[in-house]
C-alpha positions in Angstrom: 161.5 138.5 89.7 163.7 141.6 89.7 166.3 139.9 91.8 166.5 136.9 89.5 166.8 139.1 86.4 169.6 141.1 88.1 171.5 138.1 89.3 171.1 136.5 85.9 172.6 139.6 84.1 175.4 139.8 86.6 176.3 136.1 86.0 176.3 136.5 82.3 178.5 139.7 82.4 180.8 137.9 84.7 181.1 135.0 82.3 181.7 137.4 79.4 184.5 139.0 81.5 186.0 135.7 82.2 186.0 134.7 78.5 187.5 138.2 77.7 190.5 137.8 79.9 191.0 134.1 79.4 193.5 134.4 76.6 195.7 136.7 78.6 195.5 134.3 81.6 196.5 131.4 79.4 199.4 133.4 77.9 200.6 134.1 81.4 200.5 130.5 82.5 201.6 128.7 79.4 203.4 131.3 77.3 202.3 132.9 74.1 203.7 130.3 71.7 200.7 127.9 72.0 197.9 130.1 73.5 195.8 129.9 70.3 195.7 126.1 70.5 195.2 126.2 74.3 192.3 128.7 74.0 190.8 126.7 71.3 190.6 123.6 73.5 189.3 125.7 76.5 186.5 126.9 74.3 185.8 123.4 73.0 185.5 121.9 76.4 183.5 124.8 77.7 181.0 124.3 74.9 180.9 120.6 75.5 180.2 121.2 79.2 177.4 123.6 78.2 175.8 121.0 76.1 176.3 118.0 78.2 175.6 119.7 81.6 171.7 120.1 81.2 171.4 116.6 79.8 173.3 115.0 82.8 171.3 117.1 85.3 167.9 116.0 83.7 169.0 112.4 83.7 170.0 112.6 87.3 166.7 114.2 88.3 164.8 111.6 86.3 166.5 108.7 88.0 165.6 110.3 91.3 162.0 110.8 90.3 161.7 107.2 89.2 163.3 105.9 92.5 160.8 108.1 94.5 157.9 106.8 92.5 159.0 103.2 93.0 159.4 103.8 96.7 155.8 105.2 96.8 154.4 102.3 94.9 155.6 100.0 97.6 153.6 101.9 100.2 150.3 101.9 98.2 147.9 98.9 98.2 147.6 97.4 94.8 143.7 97.5 95.0 143.7 101.2 95.7 146.2 101.9 92.9 144.0 100.0 90.4 140.9 101.7 91.5 142.5 105.2 91.1 144.5 104.7 87.9 142.4 102.1 86.3 145.3 99.7 85.6 147.3 97.2 87.7 150.5 98.3 89.5 152.5 96.2 86.9 151.6 98.9 84.3 153.1 101.8 86.3 155.9 102.4 83.8 153.4 102.8 81.0 151.4 105.2 83.1 154.4 107.2 84.0 155.4 107.4 80.3 151.8 108.7 79.4 152.2 111.2 82.3 149.1 109.7 84.0 151.1 108.8 87.0 153.0 111.3 89.0 154.3 111.8 92.6 151.5 114.1 93.6 148.9 111.7 92.4 150.7 108.8 94.2 150.8 110.9 97.4 147.0 111.3 97.2 146.7 107.5 97.2 149.3 106.9 99.8 148.5 106.2 103.4 148.5 109.1 105.7 151.9 110.2 107.0 153.7 109.2 104.0 156.5 111.7 103.4 156.6 113.8 100.2 159.8 112.8 98.3 159.6 116.0 96.1 162.0 118.2 98.1 164.7 115.6 97.8 164.5 115.0 94.0 167.6 117.2 93.3 169.7 115.8 96.1 171.8 113.4 93.8 172.0 116.2 91.2 173.4 118.5 93.7 175.8 116.0 95.2 177.1 115.3 91.7 177.5 118.9 91.0 179.4 119.4 94.2 181.7 116.5 93.4 182.5 118.0 90.0 183.1 121.4 91.4 185.5 119.6 93.9 187.4 118.0 91.0 187.4 121.3 89.2 188.9 123.1 92.2 191.7 120.4 92.6 192.4 120.4 88.8 192.7 124.2 88.8 194.9 124.1 91.8 197.3 121.6 90.0 197.7 124.2 87.1 201.2 125.6 87.2 202.9 128.0 84.8 205.1 126.4 82.2 208.7 126.4 83.2 210.8 128.5 80.7 213.2 126.1 78.9 216.5 127.5 78.1 218.4 125.8 75.3 221.5 124.1 76.5 223.9 126.1 74.3 222.7 129.3 76.0 223.4 127.8 79.4 226.9 126.7 78.3 227.7 130.3 77.0 226.5 131.7 80.3 228.6 129.3 82.3 231.5 130.1 80.2 231.0 133.9 80.7 230.6 133.5 84.4 233.7 131.4 84.5 235.6 133.9 82.5 234.5 136.8 84.8 235.6 134.8 87.9 238.9 134.2 86.4 239.4 137.8 85.5 238.4 138.8 89.0 240.8 136.2 90.5 243.7 137.4 88.3 243.1 141.1 89.3 243.1 140.0 93.1 246.4 138.2 92.7 248.0 141.1 90.9 247.0 143.6 93.6 248.5 141.4 96.3 
């Protein structure tokens, strides 16, 4: 319990640190002109991810749980199911919604040697999270600082100044010869 509390506090403080230095990081990458709008969008999408993430995770686990229950239902004899749950196997979805049917109760009815699917319920969730993290790493790797755009009239002035200096140097060299 102490380890969990300590790691949770460390994670929260690191997130606070990241959000504290984020405006400076954005200003270094994109310049100070639009950092307010960019930071607003970063906070908006961070908030959206914080709200959508748990919903997506719960749905993925629910899908895995229903698939595991359907797989277990194929291994149980319909007579035994009806004797234990008092309803035909066709009513399994209603029993599941009423929380009368669960993986542990189905395992008690399943033939000996049936594997418990519980340790694998989060597999699809973790694979999805890994894929999203891979996309995030690639997207972050594609972020590059904004190239500073120099107005064309400044370039023309600098080119003219350089040409004038070269001309002066060339004139001096000819005079000394």
